[in-house]
LUMTI-366837 format. One line per field, with one value per residue (C-alpha): residue number from 1; chain; x, y, z. Coordinates in nm, 2 decimals. Example, Ala and Ser with C-alpha at 12.3 -4.5 7.8 and 13.67 -1.06 7.14 Angstrom:
# residues 2
k <- c(1; 2)
c <- c(A; A)
east <- c(1.23; 1.37)
north <- c(-0.45; -0.11)
up <- c(0.78; 0.71)
//
This chain:
# residues 519
k <- c(1; 2; 3; 4; 5; 6; 7; 8; 9; 10; 11; 12; 13; 14; 15; 16; 17; 18; 19; 20; 21; 22; 23; 24; 25; 26; 27; 28; 29; 30; 31; 32; 33; 34; 35; 36; 37; 38; 39; 40; 41; 42; 43; 44; 45; 46; 47; 48; 49; 50; 51; 52; 53; 54; 55; 56; 57; 58; 59; 60; 61; 62; 63; 64; 65; 66; 67; 68; 69; 70; 71; 72; 73; 74; 75; 76; 77; 78; 79; 80; 81; 82; 83; 84; 85; 86; 87; 88; 89; 90; 91; 92; 93; 94; 95; 96; 97; 98; 99; 100; 101; 102; 103; 104; 105; 106; 107; 108; 109; 110; 111; 112; 113; 114; 115; 116; 117; 118; 119; 120; 121; 122; 123; 124; 125; 126; 127; 128; 129; 130; 131; 132; 133; 134; 135; 136; 137; 138; 139; 140; 141; 142; 143; 144; 145; 146; 147; 148; 149; 150; 151; 152; 153; 154; 155; 156; 157; 158; 159; 160; 161; 162; 163; 164; 165; 166; 167; 168; 169; 170; 171; 172; 173; 174; 175; 176; 177; 178; 179; 180; 181; 182; 183; 184; 185; 186; 187; 188; 189; 190; 191; 192; 193; 194; 195; 196; 197; 198; 199; 200; 201; 202; 203; 204; 205; 206; 207; 208; 209; 210; 211; 212; 213; 214; 215; 216; 217; 218; 219; 220; 221; 222; 223; 224; 225; 226; 227; 228; 229; 230; 231; 232; 233; 234; 235; 236; 237; 238; 239; 240; 241; 242; 243; 244; 245; 246; 247; 248; 249; 250; 251; 252; 253; 254; 255; 256; 257; 258; 259; 260; 261; 262; 263; 264; 265; 266; 267; 268; 269; 270; 271; 272; 273; 274; 275; 276; 277; 278; 279; 280; 281; 282; 283; 284; 285; 286; 287; 288; 289; 290; 291; 292; 293; 294; 295; 296; 297; 298; 299; 300; 301; 302; 303; 304; 305; 306; 307; 308; 309; 310; 311; 312; 313; 314; 315; 316; 317; 318; 319; 320; 321; 322; 323; 324; 325; 326; 327; 328; 329; 330; 331; 332; 333; 334; 335; 336; 337; 338; 339; 340; 341; 342; 343; 344; 345; 346; 347; 348; 349; 350; 351; 352; 353; 354; 355; 356; 357; 358; 359; 360; 361; 362; 363; 364; 365; 366; 367; 368; 369; 370; 371; 372; 373; 374; 375; 376; 377; 378; 379; 380; 381; 382; 383; 384; 385; 386; 387; 388; 389; 390; 391; 392; 393; 394; 395; 396; 397; 398; 399; 400; 401; 402; 403; 404; 405; 406; 407; 408; 409; 410; 411; 412; 413; 414; 415; 416; 417; 418; 419; 420; 421; 422; 423; 424; 425; 426; 427; 428; 429; 430; 431; 432; 433; 434; 435; 436; 437; 438; 439; 440; 441; 442; 443; 444; 445; 446; 447; 448; 449; 450; 451; 452; 453; 454; 455; 456; 457; 458; 459; 460; 461; 462; 463; 464; 465; 466; 467; 468; 469; 470; 471; 472; 473; 474; 475; 476; 477; 478; 479; 480; 481; 482; 483; 484; 485; 486; 487; 488; 489; 490; 491; 492; 493; 494; 495; 496; 497; 498; 499; 500; 501; 502; 503; 504; 505; 506; 507; 508; 509; 510; 511; 512; 513; 514; 515; 516; 517; 518; 519)
c <- c(A; A; A; A; A; A; A; A; A; A; A; A; A; A; A; A; A; A; A; A; A; A; A; A; A; A; A; A; A; A; A; A; A; A; A; A; A; A; A; A; A; A; A; A; A; A; A; A; A; A; A; A; A; A; A; A; A; A; A; A; A; A; A; A; A; A; A; A; A; A; A; A; A; A; A; A; A; A; A; A; A; A; A; A; A; A; A; A; A; A; A; A; A; A; A; A; A; A; A; A; A; A; A; A; A; A; A; A; A; A; A; A; A; A; A; A; A; A; A; A; A; A; A; A; A; A; A; A; A; A; A; A; A; A; A; A; A; A; A; A; A; A; A; A; A; A; A; A; A; A; A; A; A; A; A; A; A; A; A; A; A; A; A; A; A; A; A; A; A; A; A; A; A; A; A; A; A; A; A; A; A; A; A; A; A; A; A; A; A; A; A; A; A; A; A; A; A; A; A; A; A; A; A; A; A; A; A; A; A; A; A; A; A; A; A; A; A; A; A; A; A; A; A; A; A; A; A; A; A; A; A; A; A; A; A; A; A; A; A; A; A; A; A; A; A; A; A; A; A; A; A; A; A; A; A; A; A; A; A; A; A; A; A; A; A; A; A; A; A; A; A; A; A; A; A; A; A; A; A; A; A; A; A; A; A; A; A; A; A; A; A; A; A; A; A; A; A; A; A; A; A; A; A; A; A; A; A; A; A; A; A; A; A; A; A; A; A; A; A; A; A; A; A; A; A; A; A; A; A; A; A; A; A; A; A; A; A; A; A; A; A; A; A; A; A; A; A; A; A; A; A; A; A; A; A; A; A; A; A; A; A; A; A; A; A; A; A; A; A; A; A; A; A; A; A; A; A; A; A; A; A; A; A; A; A; A; A; A; A; A; A; A; A; A; A; A; A; A; A; A; A; A; A; A; A; A; A; A; A; A; A; A; A; A; A; A; A; A; A; A; A; A; A; A; A; A; A; A; A; A; A; A; A; A; A; A; A; A; A; A; A; A; A; A; A; A; A; A; A; A; A; A; A; A; A; A; A; A; A; A; A; A; A; A; A; A; A; A; A; A; A; A; A; A; A; A; A; A; A; A; A; A; A; A; A; A; A; A; A; A; A; A; A; A; A; A; A; A; A; A; A; A; A; A; A; A; A; A; A; A; A; A; A; A; A; A; A; A; A)
east <- c(-2.41; -2.30; -2.16; -1.80; -1.88; -2.16; -2.13; -2.01; -1.74; -1.62; -1.60; -1.39; -1.16; -1.11; -1.04; -0.78; -0.61; -0.60; -0.45; -0.19; -0.10; -0.07; 0.15; 0.37; 0.45; 0.55; 0.78; 0.92; 1.27; 1.30; 1.67; 1.74; 1.48; 1.53; 1.87; 2.06; 2.05; 1.97; 2.18; 1.88; 1.79; 2.16; 2.17; 1.85; 2.00; 2.33; 2.16; 1.96; 2.28; 2.44; 2.15; 2.09; 2.45; 2.59; 2.27; 2.38; 2.34; 2.64; 2.64; 2.67; 2.32; 2.17; 1.83; 1.75; 1.39; 1.52; 1.84; 2.10; 2.21; 2.36; 2.35; 2.01; 1.83; 1.64; 1.32; 1.38; 1.07; 1.18; 1.53; 1.37; 1.15; 1.45; 1.63; 1.45; 1.50; 1.88; 1.89; 1.73; 1.87; 2.19; 2.28; 2.18; 1.95; 1.68; 1.65; 1.64; 1.37; 1.14; 0.97; 0.84; 0.74; 0.55; 0.37; 0.28; 0.14; -0.07; -0.21; -0.34; -0.55; -0.64; -0.78; -1.01; -1.13; -1.19; -1.39; -1.59; -1.67; -1.79; -1.96; -2.05; -1.87; -1.85; -1.66; -1.44; -1.32; -1.27; -1.07; -0.87; -0.78; -0.68; -0.47; -0.30; -0.17; -0.12; 0.23; 0.31; 0.23; 0.42; 0.73; 0.74; 0.69; 1.01; 1.27; 1.34; 1.27; 1.16; 0.91; 0.70; 0.58; 0.37; 0.07; 0.04; 0.03; -0.25; -0.44; -0.40; -0.51; -0.82; -0.91; -0.90; -1.09; -1.37; -1.37; -1.38; -1.68; -1.86; -1.81; -1.85; -1.51; -1.33; -0.99; -0.97; -1.09; -0.81; -0.56; -0.61; -0.48; -0.19; -0.10; -0.15; 0.09; 0.35; 0.32; 0.48; 0.81; 0.77; 0.81; 0.85; 0.53; 0.34; 0.43; 0.20; -0.05; -0.15; -0.29; -0.48; -0.62; -0.70; -0.87; -1.12; -1.17; -1.27; -1.50; -1.66; -1.70; -1.85; -2.10; -2.19; -2.26; -2.00; -1.79; -1.83; -1.64; -1.46; -1.35; -1.22; -1.00; -0.88; -0.79; -0.59; -0.42; -0.31; -0.15; 0.01; 0.17; 0.30; 0.43; 0.57; 0.94; 0.91; 0.72; 1.02; 1.25; 1.08; 1.08; 1.45; 1.56; 1.32; 1.43; 1.79; 1.76; 1.98; 1.97; 1.78; 1.97; 1.77; 1.86; 1.62; 1.63; 1.79; 1.60; 1.88; 1.98; 2.10; 2.38; 2.15; 1.77; 1.65; 1.29; 1.34; 1.50; 1.21; 0.93; 0.85; 0.72; 1.05; 1.13; 1.17; 1.00; 0.70; 0.44; 0.67; 0.79; 0.44; 0.32; 0.60; 0.52; 0.15; 0.23; 0.49; 0.26; -0.02; 0.21; 0.34; 0.00; -0.14; 0.15; 0.19; 0.56; 0.83; 1.14; 1.25; 1.23; 1.24; 0.91; 0.72; 0.77; 0.68; 0.48; 0.25; 0.25; 0.13; -0.20; -0.17; -0.19; -0.54; -0.68; -0.68; -1.02; -1.16; -1.00; -1.18; -1.51; -1.45; -1.39; -1.72; -1.89; -1.73; -1.84; -2.19; -2.51; -2.45; -2.16; -2.40; -2.42; -2.05; -2.01; -1.72; -1.66; -1.60; -1.28; -1.12; -1.25; -1.09; -0.77; -0.77; -0.83; -0.56; -0.31; -0.39; -0.33; 0.02; 0.11; 0.20; 0.46; 0.63; 0.88; 0.72; 0.82; 0.61; 0.75; 0.70; 0.34; 0.29; 0.02; -0.22; -0.18; -0.40; -0.70; -0.64; -0.64; -0.97; -1.13; -1.00; -1.17; -1.50; -1.47; -1.42; -1.71; -1.93; -1.90; -1.89; -2.26; -2.27; -2.09; -1.92; -1.78; -1.65; -1.48; -1.33; -1.19; -1.06; -0.89; -0.73; -0.59; -0.46; -0.27; -0.14; -0.04; 0.15; 0.32; 0.42; 0.56; 0.77; 0.91; 0.96; 1.14; 1.37; 1.44; 1.80; 1.82; 2.19; 2.33; 1.97; 1.99; 2.32; 2.14; 2.12; 2.43; 2.50; 2.82; 2.97; 2.93; 3.20; 3.49; 3.41; 3.40; 3.74; 3.90; 3.76; 4.04; 4.29; 4.19; 4.54; 4.63; 4.52; 4.23; 4.13; 3.79; 3.67; 3.42; 3.26; 2.99; 2.72; 2.81; 3.06; 3.13; 2.78; 2.83; 3.16; 2.99; 2.71; 2.90; 3.19; 2.95; 3.19; 3.20; 2.97; 3.17; 3.49; 3.32; 3.20; 3.55; 3.74; 3.51; 3.61; 3.37; 3.45; 3.14; 2.98; 2.72; 2.55; 2.23; 2.44; 2.78; 3.06; 3.27; 3.63; 3.77; 3.72; 3.95; 4.18; 3.93; 3.96; 3.71; 3.84; 3.89; 4.18; 4.40; 4.70; 4.81; 5.12; 5.27; 5.30; 5.22; 5.04; 4.80; 4.49; 4.27; 3.91; 3.79; 3.52; 3.62; 3.53; 3.80; 4.07; 4.24; 4.30; 4.58; 4.90; 4.85; 5.13; 5.32; 5.01; 4.81; 4.47; 4.16; 3.86; 3.49; 3.18; 3.19; 3.49; 3.85; 4.07; 4.43; 4.70; 5.05; 5.34; 5.65)
north <- c(2.65; 2.39; 2.07; 2.00; 1.65; 1.39; 1.09; 0.85; 1.09; 1.17; 0.80; 0.74; 1.03; 0.90; 0.54; 0.68; 0.89; 0.59; 0.37; 0.64; 0.66; 0.28; 0.27; 0.56; 0.42; 0.09; 0.23; 0.58; 0.56; 0.18; 0.20; 0.38; 0.24; -0.01; 0.16; -0.16; -0.46; -0.82; -1.11; -1.29; -1.00; -0.95; -1.32; -1.30; -1.01; -1.17; -1.49; -1.28; -1.12; -1.46; -1.62; -1.31; -1.28; -1.64; -1.86; -2.01; -1.95; -1.92; -2.30; -2.36; -2.47; -2.37; -2.19; -2.37; -2.40; -2.37; -2.20; -2.39; -2.05; -2.09; -2.46; -2.54; -2.36; -2.04; -1.99; -1.88; -1.68; -1.35; -1.39; -1.44; -1.13; -0.92; -1.00; -0.74; -0.47; -0.55; -0.53; -0.18; -0.04; -0.24; -0.46; -0.24; -0.25; -0.05; -0.32; -0.59; -0.43; -0.30; -0.63; -0.69; -0.32; -0.33; -0.66; -0.54; -0.21; -0.41; -0.60; -0.27; -0.24; -0.61; -0.61; -0.33; -0.50; -0.83; -0.65; -0.45; -0.78; -0.97; -0.69; -0.32; 0.01; 0.06; -0.27; -0.21; 0.13; 0.01; -0.28; -0.07; 0.19; -0.07; -0.26; 0.05; 0.13; -0.22; -0.23; -0.59; -0.53; -0.20; -0.35; -0.66; -0.46; -0.25; -0.52; -0.83; -1.14; -1.39; -1.57; -1.26; -1.29; -1.59; -1.43; -1.16; -1.42; -1.61; -1.29; -1.21; -1.56; -1.52; -1.20; -1.37; -1.67; -1.45; -1.22; -1.53; -1.67; -1.34; -1.22; -1.57; -1.54; -1.87; -1.73; -1.53; -1.83; -2.05; -1.77; -1.79; -2.15; -2.05; -1.81; -2.07; -2.29; -2.01; -1.94; -2.28; -2.12; -1.84; -2.01; -2.36; -2.35; -2.35; -2.73; -2.79; -2.51; -2.54; -2.90; -2.84; -2.51; -2.58; -2.92; -2.80; -2.48; -2.66; -2.89; -2.59; -2.41; -2.73; -2.76; -2.40; -2.48; -2.23; -2.48; -2.83; -3.14; -3.10; -2.75; -2.87; -3.14; -2.90; -2.65; -2.92; -3.02; -2.66; -2.62; -2.97; -2.90; -2.56; -2.68; -3.01; -2.90; -2.79; -3.11; -3.30; -3.09; -3.19; -3.56; -3.55; -3.39; -3.59; -3.93; -3.84; -3.89; -3.76; -3.40; -3.34; -3.14; -3.04; -2.81; -2.55; -2.59; -2.76; -2.94; -2.94; -3.19; -2.99; -3.10; -3.01; -3.01; -2.71; -2.80; -3.08; -2.85; -2.60; -2.85; -3.12; -3.37; -3.56; -3.51; -3.82; -3.60; -3.51; -3.47; -3.28; -3.05; -3.00; -2.91; -2.65; -2.51; -2.47; -2.31; -2.07; -1.98; -1.89; -1.67; -1.50; -1.43; -1.32; -1.08; -1.00; -1.01; -1.28; -1.10; -1.02; -0.64; -0.66; -0.86; -0.64; -0.36; -0.47; -0.16; -0.19; -0.56; -0.71; -0.53; -0.28; -0.47; -0.35; -0.47; -0.83; -0.74; -0.66; -0.97; -1.19; -1.01; -1.07; -1.44; -1.48; -1.29; -1.48; -1.82; -1.71; -1.70; -1.32; -1.41; -1.50; -1.12; -1.14; -1.34; -1.59; -1.54; -1.92; -1.88; -1.68; -1.93; -2.22; -2.01; -1.96; -2.33; -2.44; -2.20; -2.33; -2.69; -2.59; -2.45; -2.79; -2.87; -2.53; -2.38; -2.04; -1.68; -1.41; -1.46; -1.84; -1.77; -1.51; -1.71; -1.68; -1.30; -1.20; -1.40; -1.23; -0.89; -0.99; -1.08; -0.76; -0.56; -0.76; -0.68; -0.30; -0.30; -0.48; -0.21; 0.10; 0.15; 0.50; 0.81; 0.87; 0.52; 0.57; 0.90; 0.74; 0.44; 0.66; 0.88; 0.59; 0.44; 0.78; 0.84; 0.48; 0.50; 0.83; 0.70; 0.38; 0.56; 0.79; 0.51; 0.29; 0.57; 0.63; 0.26; 0.17; -0.17; -0.20; -0.52; -0.63; -0.99; -1.01; -1.03; -0.66; -0.46; -0.12; 0.07; -0.22; -0.08; 0.18; -0.03; -0.32; -0.10; 0.03; -0.31; -0.42; -0.21; -0.41; -0.76; -0.84; -0.86; -1.11; -0.96; -1.07; -0.97; -1.01; -1.29; -1.08; -1.00; -1.25; -1.41; -1.14; -1.31; -1.24; -0.87; -0.89; -1.09; -0.83; -0.51; -0.62; -0.78; -1.08; -1.32; -1.61; -1.87; -1.76; -1.78; -2.14; -2.24; -2.10; -2.11; -2.32; -2.40; -2.48; -2.70; -2.78; -3.02; -2.78; -2.58; -2.26; -2.34; -2.10; -1.96; -1.94; -1.81; -1.75; -1.59; -1.35; -1.31; -1.48; -1.47; -1.54; -1.40; -1.17; -1.20; -1.03; -0.84; -0.90; -0.58; -0.70; -0.48; -0.77; -0.82; -0.61; -0.64; -0.52; -0.50; -0.32; 0.03; -0.06; -0.32; -0.08; -0.06; -0.43; -0.39; -0.20; -0.01; 0.26; 0.12; 0.04; 0.25; 0.28; 0.40; 0.47; 0.45; 0.49; 0.16; -0.02; 0.03; -0.11; -0.18; -0.21; -0.34; -0.10; -0.33)
up <- c(-1.96; -2.22; -2.10; -2.20; -2.31; -2.28; -2.05; -2.32; -2.45; -2.10; -2.02; -2.33; -2.24; -1.89; -2.02; -2.26; -1.98; -1.74; -2.02; -2.09; -1.72; -1.70; -2.01; -1.90; -1.55; -1.71; -1.98; -1.90; -1.78; -1.77; -1.86; -1.54; -1.30; -1.15; -1.10; -1.12; -1.35; -1.26; -1.37; -1.52; -1.75; -1.85; -1.92; -2.14; -2.33; -2.40; -2.51; -2.75; -2.88; -2.93; -3.11; -3.33; -3.44; -3.42; -3.41; -3.08; -2.71; -2.47; -2.43; -2.81; -2.87; -3.21; -3.18; -2.85; -2.73; -2.38; -2.26; -2.07; -1.93; -1.58; -1.61; -1.47; -1.75; -1.83; -2.03; -2.39; -2.50; -2.36; -2.52; -2.86; -2.81; -2.72; -3.05; -3.27; -3.01; -3.00; -3.38; -3.36; -3.04; -2.99; -2.69; -2.39; -2.10; -2.27; -2.55; -2.28; -2.08; -2.36; -2.45; -2.10; -2.06; -2.39; -2.32; -1.97; -2.12; -2.37; -2.06; -1.93; -2.24; -2.24; -1.89; -1.98; -2.30; -2.11; -1.84; -2.09; -2.28; -1.97; -1.77; -1.76; -1.79; -1.42; -1.35; -1.66; -1.55; -1.19; -1.32; -1.56; -1.29; -1.03; -1.28; -1.41; -1.06; -0.93; -0.75; -0.86; -1.22; -1.24; -1.07; -1.29; -1.60; -1.56; -1.57; -1.77; -1.56; -1.83; -1.60; -1.56; -1.93; -1.84; -1.66; -1.93; -2.21; -2.03; -1.99; -2.36; -2.45; -2.23; -2.42; -2.76; -2.63; -2.50; -2.81; -3.04; -2.85; -2.80; -3.16; -3.31; -3.47; -3.47; -3.58; -3.26; -3.05; -3.20; -3.17; -2.79; -2.80; -3.01; -2.74; -2.47; -2.66; -2.69; -2.31; -2.24; -2.35; -2.10; -1.77; -1.62; -1.41; -1.74; -1.77; -1.48; -1.51; -1.88; -1.86; -1.53; -1.67; -2.03; -2.00; -1.73; -1.92; -2.23; -2.04; -1.88; -2.22; -2.37; -2.08; -2.13; -2.50; -2.60; -2.80; -2.95; -2.87; -3.20; -3.12; -2.78; -2.94; -3.20; -2.92; -2.73; -3.06; -3.13; -2.78; -2.81; -3.15; -3.05; -2.71; -2.86; -2.85; -2.48; -2.40; -2.55; -2.35; -2.03; -2.13; -2.23; -1.90; -1.68; -1.81; -1.89; -2.27; -2.55; -2.67; -3.00; -3.26; -3.56; -3.85; -3.73; -3.34; -3.05; -2.77; -2.51; -2.25; -1.94; -1.71; -1.42; -1.44; -1.23; -1.30; -1.05; -0.80; -0.78; -0.77; -0.52; -0.78; -0.79; -0.42; -0.19; 0.07; -0.14; 0.14; 0.37; 0.08; -0.04; 0.31; 0.34; -0.01; 0.09; 0.42; 0.27; -0.03; 0.20; 0.41; 0.10; -0.05; 0.28; 0.36; -0.01; 0.04; -0.01; 0.12; -0.23; -0.28; -0.66; -0.65; -0.41; -0.16; 0.19; 0.27; -0.04; -0.12; -0.45; -0.47; -0.18; 0.14; 0.24; -0.09; 0.04; 0.19; -0.15; -0.29; -0.03; -0.11; -0.48; -0.43; -0.24; -0.51; -0.80; -0.65; -0.56; -0.76; -0.81; -1.04; -1.32; -1.40; -1.50; -1.82; -1.84; -1.46; -1.46; -1.66; -1.38; -1.12; -1.32; -1.34; -0.97; -0.89; -1.14; -0.98; -0.64; -0.75; -0.85; -0.50; -0.33; -0.60; -0.65; -0.41; -0.36; -0.41; -0.58; -0.93; -0.91; -0.79; -1.06; -1.24; -0.94; -0.91; -1.20; -1.07; -0.73; -0.92; -1.09; -0.76; -0.60; -0.89; -0.82; -0.45; -0.51; -0.75; -0.50; -0.24; -0.47; -0.45; -0.30; -0.40; -0.06; -0.07; -0.42; -0.32; -0.01; -0.20; -0.49; -0.23; -0.05; -0.37; -0.50; -0.18; -0.18; -0.55; -0.51; -0.20; -0.38; -0.68; -0.47; -0.27; -0.58; -0.77; -0.48; -0.41; -0.44; -0.61; -0.61; -0.46; -0.36; -0.26; -0.44; -0.77; -0.89; -0.97; -1.12; -1.20; -1.41; -1.76; -1.74; -1.59; -1.82; -2.12; -2.01; -1.97; -2.30; -2.46; -2.26; -2.38; -2.50; -2.13; -1.86; -1.68; -1.33; -1.21; -0.85; -0.79; -0.52; -0.78; -0.86; -1.19; -1.30; -1.63; -1.77; -1.73; -1.91; -2.20; -2.21; -2.19; -2.42; -2.67; -2.66; -2.95; -2.84; -3.05; -2.87; -2.53; -2.61; -2.73; -2.43; -2.12; -1.82; -1.54; -1.18; -1.13; -1.47; -1.33; -1.08; -1.16; -1.10; -1.23; -1.19; -1.48; -1.37; -1.71; -2.07; -2.32; -2.13; -1.85; -1.51; -1.23; -0.87; -0.53; -0.57; -0.26; -0.39; -0.70; -0.91; -1.06; -1.42; -1.72; -1.88; -1.59; -1.51; -1.21; -1.15; -0.79; -0.58; -0.47; -0.12; -0.12; -0.23; 0.11; 0.12; -0.14; -0.17; -0.50; -0.48; -0.79; -1.00; -1.24; -1.07; -1.26; -1.05; -1.14; -0.94; -0.76; -0.90; -0.97; -1.25; -1.15; -1.41; -1.36; -1.46; -1.45)
//
C-alpha cells in the first residue's frame, strides 16, 4: 500500500495546519469575542480616528509620540497601527482589534521559525503547537490593549536578529534593532527593559564572536535614534520640562505622569514598594492569575497551570550544559534575566509582566521537549493538552466579559447611535459607566477639534481625569430628570425603577434606556 506522504511532506502539512489553527483562533470573530469592549481599546481607536482625520489626539496634540489620553498617558504605537484599518473598515471594533490579532498571528509563525533556526524539527513543532494553543497569547490577541504589542515585537526582533546572524545577512540583523527601537512606543516597561536587555545581549553576541564591536555600537545607535522621541518624552515628564511641538510630531508634557505611578523608581518607599512588587509578581507568575479575567482565566492560567512543571524543567535545561545543543539559547536567558530585573520597580499584573511571559513559554517548550522521549509520554502529553485546549476554548467562548472589573462594557453602540441624532438637545449620560465619554466619542465619530474646544474636566491634573461635559453632552450621576423637550437622558436599564418616567418618551435598548422630555 502506498504511503500518502513521506515524512518531510507530512511534517510540512502538520506545521501548516497548526499555523492555520493558531491564526484562526486569534482572528475569527474578534469583533464579537470578547463580547464587550474595553475602555483602553476604545480610546486607542478614537485616537486613531482623530489623528487620521484631524492630525490631533483628543488632547489637541499634533501627531504625538505618546498619547495624553486619560490624563496619565497611553502608548501610541497601537493607535498608529489602527489608522489604516479605520481608513479601510471605518471606525468600529473590528478595525481596532485587527492589528493586535494580525501581529499575534504572525508571532505564531515567528516562534516556529525561531525554533527551527536554533534547534531541530521536534522542538520546533512542539513549540509551534504549544504556542498556538497558549491561553495567554490567545486571549491577549483578541482585544486591543496597546501594551500587549510589546512582547510580540521583541519576539519578531529576535527572529530577525537570529536570521541575520545565521544567514550572514546584515540587513536582517540591523532590522532587528529597528524593531527594538519601535517597540519603545508599544509600552512603558520598554523604557526599563530595552537597556537592560540589549546591552547584555550585544556583549554576549560579541563574546560569542557573532558580532564585532562596531556592529554593537551601530546597533545601539539604531535603537537610540528611533527611540529618541520617546526618550525625550521620558526626560520631559520626569524632570517637568516643556512640551516639544515640532512641525511633524509632538513630544507631550502630561498633566500627570503615570509612569511614576506604576513604577517604584520615584517612590519615597522604594525598598518597601520593591519588596511588595517582587512578592506579588512571584504570586502572579506561580498562580498564573492576577484577578483580572481579561488577562487570564483562573482555571487555565497563562500557559495552562500544570505547565509550570515543564517551565521549571526547561529553565534548568536552558541554564545547563545541555543547552549548548540549542543555538542562541543565551538570548532567551538574557531576556528572562532582564525581565526579572524589572520586577522590583513595576507594580505587577499580567499585562505589566507580559515581557517575561514569552521566555516562560520558551522554557515550557524546552521542558516538554525534554521529557518527550518515548511514544507513550508523547501521546499522554498531547492528550492532556488537547483536552485542556478544548476546555479552555469552550469556557473562553462562553465567558461574559460585560462589566468585568468595571472596564468592559457592551450594549452601548445602539443607544449612543440613537442619541447622536438628538445632538441639538442637551444630553445627560449616567456616569455609572467607566469613562462614558470615550464611548460617545467613538460611536458618534465626534469631531476631535470640537471635543478639544468644548471639553471640561472635573480633575484635569489626575492620571485618570473625569470628563464632565463636551458639546451638548454631560456626564454625571442623574438623581432626577426634568421633563423638558430639549433634554435627553441615557441611563442603565436596571436603574429604570429609580425614576418616574410616565410622562417621558422612553426608548429601550438591550441594557440602556434613552429618556426624552415631552414638555
